[in-house]
N, C-alpha and C positions, 0 to 999 in steps of 0.2 A: 246511334241511340243517345247520344249525349247524357249518357247515365252518371259520368263521373265529374267531380269539381276539381279533383287533384290526383294525381298517380306519380309516384316517384319511382321509376322502374330500378334504379341503382340501390335505393334504399330498400325496397323489396329483394332484390337479388342478395343484397348483403345480410340481411335477416335470415333468407333461406339458406345460404351457407353456413350459417351460424346453427340453425336447426339440423342441417346435415351432420355437423360436427357432434351434436348432442346426442346423448343416449336416449333411444326412444322411450324407454321406461320413465324417463326424468319427466315427460310431458302428457304421457298418456295417449288414449285413441285419437284424439285431435291433432297430434303432432304433424306439423307441415301443412295441414289444410287451409288454403287461401279462404280469407274472408273479407268482403267489403263492409266498409263501416259509413253508415248514414251520417251526413254532416251535420246532425244535431248533437252526436257524440264527441266529446273532447277526445284529442289525440296529442301526445306529447311531441311526436315527430312530424306532424303534419298539421297544416292550416285547418281551423275550424271557423266558418261563418255562419252557421245556422242559417243558412239561405239568405242572409240579411246583409245589404251594404253597410250598416252599422259596425259590422264585425270584419270587413274586409282585411284580409291579412292577418287576422287574430291568431297568435300561436300560443295555445295553453301550455301550461307547464308539466301538467300531469294528465294521464288517461283518464277517461270515464270508468267507472268500476267495471263495468261488463266487459270494456276492451281490455283493460289490465288482467282480467280473469281469463280472458281468451288468449292472451300472450302468455300468461302462466301455463295454459294448458298446450301450448306450442302451435297455436294457430297464427296465421300470416296475414296481418292486414295489408291489403293491396293499394288501398287509397279511400278517398273520401267519395260518397255518393250524393247525388243530387237530391235534395229536399225542397219542399215548398218554404216559404219565407216562415221562419220559426215554428216549423212543422204545422202551419195553419193554411194561409193562402198568401198570395195567388200561386199559379203554377209556375213550375220551374221548366227549364229547356227540355227535359227528357221526353221523348216521345215514345209511342207504344211500337214495340218491335214487330208485331203483327200487321200494323198499318199506320205509318207515321202521320197521318192526319188525325190520329185518334189520340186520346190521354192515355197515359199508362197508370193513371190514379194519383192519388196524393195522401199524404206527404212523402211516403216512402217510394216515390216514383223511380229514382235511381236504383235503389235497392231491389225492386221487382224487375225492371228491364235488364239489369246485369245479370241476374240470376237466369231469367227467361232465354237470353242469347246464349249463355254458357261462358261469360266472362269469369264468373266465380261460381262455386258450388252453393255458396251460403253468404248471405248478408244480414248484418244487423239492421233492424228497423225498429221504430216505435210506433205506438198507438195510443192516442187520446181519446179520438172519437172513431176515426175510419182509416187510419193511415196506413196500415198493413193489408187490412182485409180487401179493399177495393182494388189497390194495385196488383195484388196476387190474382184476384178474380179477372181483372181486365188484361193481364199478361199470361195467364194461363199456368201459373205456378202454385207452390204450396205456401201457406203462410200459417205460422203459429204463434199468437199472442198468448202467453201463459197467463196464469192466474195472477193478478195484481200483487208485485212484489216478489214473484220467482227469481227473476233477475234484478240487480240493483240498478237505480236509476241514478245514482249519483255521477255527476259528471255529464248528463244529458240536460240539455238546456230545456228548464221547467217551463210548461205552460199550463199544468193543473195538477195541483197537490192529490186530487182525488182520483185523477184517472191516468196519469201518464205511466205507460208500461214498455219495457224493452223486449222486443221479440225477435224471429227470425224469419227469412223468407228462403226456402230451399226448392228443390225439384222434387222431393218426396218427403211423405210424413215420416218415414224412419229417419232420415237424414235430419229432419227437425228435431225430432224426440231425441236423437243421439246428442246434439250439439246442446240444446237447452238442459238436457238431462246431466251432461258433465258439467257445463258451466255452474249449475245449481246444486251439483252434487245430489241428484235426485235420480232414481231409476225410473225413466220414462219411456224406455223404448217398447214398442208394441211386441207382443210375442209373436212368433212366427206362425204359430196356429192359434187362431183366435176362435172362440166360440162366437156363435152368431149374437150380436149386440142386440139388444132392445133399443129400438129407434122410434122417436116421435117426430113426426112431419108437422111443423109449425108454420104457417104463413105469417104469423104476427099481426099486430094490429096496423101495420103499416102497409098492408098487402096492396091497398089502393095505389102504391107507387111503382107496382111490378109491371115491367113491360111484358109484352107478349110472348118473348122467349122465355122469360123467367116463368110466366104462368104455364107455359107449355111443358118446361123443364120440370116444375112440381107436379103437375097432372101426371106425368111419366114416371115419376120417383117411386110411388108405391109399387108399379109392376116391375121395375128395374130392379129393386130391392128384393122383390119376392122371386124373381128368376134367380137370383144370386143365393136363395136360400133364406131369406130373412122375412120377418114379419114386422110391419110397421104400423104405428097408430097415429092418427091426427091428434095433436095436441092444441088446445086452446089457452092462450094466457089468461090470468085474471083480469078483470076490468081495470084494476088500479094501473097495470101496465101500458094501458092507453095513453096516458100522459107521462110517461118514463122518458121516451124519447125528447118530449119538449123540455123536460126537467133537466135531462144531461145537457141540453144545449144552454139552458140557463146556467147551470154549474159552471159549465166550462168558460162562457162568457164573463162571469164574475172573477173567476181564477185565473184566467189569462190575462187580465187587465191588472191584477196583482202581481203575478210573475213576471210582467214585462213592464211594471210600473215605471223603471228609471228611463228605458228604451222609449217609452210613450211620452214620458214627460220631457225628456231632454233631446230626442230624435225624432219627433213625430213626423217630420217634413221627410224623413227617410224610409218610413213605413208605407206601404202600397196599400190600396184599397184591395179587397175589401177589409182585410186585417185591421186596418187604420179605424175603421168604423166601428169594428168589433170591439176594440179597445176603448173608444169614446163610450160605446154602450155599456160595457162592463165596469167602467170606471164610474158611471152615472147611476148605476143599478143601485135600488134601495136593498139592504141587507135582509130585510124581510121576504124579499123576492128570492133571494138565494137561499135562505133558510127553510122557506116552504118546499122548494125543489129538493133540498136535501132530506126534508121529510118524506116526501114522496119515493125517493131513492131508498130509504131505510125502509119503508113500508114495503116496497117490492122485494128488496133481499130478504126481508123475514118469510116471503112466500115462497122462496126458491125450494126448499125441502119438499112443499107439495107438489110443484111444478115438475120436479124430477123424481117423484116417487115411484113411478112405473117405467121409466125409461132410463136408459144410461146416458143418451145425448139427445139433443134436438137437432133436426136439421132445418135451417132458415135460410132465406136469400142471403147473398153475401153482396149484393148489388141490384139495383133495378133491372139490369140487363146487360148487354154489351157495351164497351167503353164508348162514351159519347166524344164529341170533338175535342181536340187537343187544347181549346181555348178555356176549358174547364177543367176539374179534377172529379166531375161526377158527384151524383147526390149521396151523401152519407146515411140517408134515412134509415138504412137497414143494418146499420152498425153502431148507431148510438145506444141502444139498449143494452147491447152485449159488452160494450165499452163500460157503460156505467156499473153493471153488475160485477166486474171485476173478475169473472170466471175464465177458464181457458175458452178459446175461439180458434178453430183451425179451418182454413178454406183450402178446399181441393178442388182441382179442374174437374168440370161434370159436363163438358160437351162443347158445342159451338152454337152461335146464335145464327140468325138469317143472314148476316154479312160474313159468315165464318170466322168471326170473332169468339175468343173464349169466353164461357161462362164458367162461374164457380158456385159451389154451395158451402156454407158455413155449418159446421158442427160445434155445438156449445154445450156447457154443462156448468154447475155451481163452482164458486171457488175452491180449491184444493183438489178438484177431481181430474186433474190433468191427465194422469196415466190412463184413466178409464176412456176420458174423450179422445185422446190419442188413439188408443186401441179401435174404438169406433171408426175414426177417421181412416185409419188405415184398412178397415175393412171396407169402407165405402169407397175409398180411391181405387181398391181393386174391383169392387162391384160395378163402378162406373166407367171402367176403362173398356174400349177404347175412348179417348177423350175427343176423337172426331164425329162423335154421335151429334147429330144437329137437331136443333129445337127452334120453333117458330118460323 
């Protein structure tokens, strides 16, 4: 699958032996659990290249904060996982484990593929626009992007002050809640017996980008949820949200040019397209355009209370459809709005498309309502099983 850029078996075994000698109570419930680390997060004992030749052989002296906290809890980093260049574009070498001619998504491609084939039970990933959601949907695994700021981003290569978020990819919602809950000192695990959640089905303003398999999935969702005991309602987003995906793109383009100003200025020839063009565009963007996009984002965030007034979570598309060709990472259109709003977003497997490739569905909520959205996601995860149900 070409999911890893660095694995040191001897280092991993030495650390595992240290953990064997430690008392279980010292590090808690995550003691000894292997974890893959996306190569956008610094590690003091492994190289970190951020997917860029500019940083070939780079050896940080300290861990990213989330990695350090994971070690403190007894987790065992096994190595560094492929990312796209600076967690943006273009694709890395990883392929989709279900069909090697197709993309695993981006930028957390290695993180999703490694979990999908059972190399690790959990991996660190990051999301600024679409970097955890699409890889999870395309590879048939669970993704949890917590509310912005739940896990620290210090030591992760910054590409957006407004949106960068550390999350995880796992095989189940319960595993994702366990890991992030422990690392953030929050109680996030879904209850074993969950009352039926109030679910809103929301095609979003970007629905025109949905492929036939996603249309078929969302046509079937009300019946599938009803048979599992739920009642769902259709929710339409306010008109202001129609421009939010574009606003997110504007904000990110402006901010990534600032975050990578030195790399862009001194090593422009080592940055590949389309990232190089994005940095050129961001560096030339008038600040008034950026400010107007930020105003649109603030306007939409102020409306979230009304959007979620009658529902616990929204079900929205995770991607246009099945994973496309490996030459691309796929269209981020269904992820931009929810990355911008900063709330929790969980992708769960939802069946198969016409080529028997995985499909996923996102559950999203307002910032700070992670436990509620995770509980809804665990319920939907169970309701949509078995995952081999075919759409389109």
